[in-house]
N, C-alpha and C positions, 0 to 999 in steps of 0.2 A: 186081588193079584199087586203084584209088588210095582211102584213107577219109581225112576231112577228122576231123580232131581239134583242138579250139579248147584250150589250152592258158596258160599262165602262167609266165614265165620269172622264177625265183626262185632268188639262191644259186646260181647256174652249172648249174644244172637247169630243164629244161621240163616243167612238171608239168601232167598234160591234165585238165581241167575235168569229164569223164564217165569211167567205166570204158574203158580198152579192152581188147581181145582179143589180147591177146601174149603170147608165150610170156617165161619172160624171159631176158634176153639175146640176143634175136632183134634184128639190125639195118632199119632203118630208113633212107628217107630222107626231111627234111626242108625244108620250103618257106617260107619263112617269108611271112608278109603280116600288116602290121600291120593293129590297127581304128581305119579311118578315119572310124568310125559319129560319137566323139566330135566331127568337123566338121563334122557335119550343120546347113547354117543361119546356120554363122559366113561364109561366105563367097556370102551370099542365097542364089540357085537353082544351085548348082552341079552336078553329077551325080558320084552316086558315082564313074563313068570318071574326070571331070577330077579331085575331090579324090586319087582313087588316081595321078593324073599330077602332082599340084602334091608329093605327098608324095616321087615317087621322085626329082622334081629337089632336093628338099630333103636327100635322103639322100645323093646323089652327091656 
């Protein structure tokens, strides 16, 4: 069952913003999804989906 954990990347390490119920050494897969909320309003009335699409184009 997937768990969504917000984290900050600092010094080469992902640091969760809240406590995560995992054992030390437990392996996980991480899907990185950047926060596009900082762009809300910048491009007019663009939807969250449109902002994510723009962000993906920029990262390519």
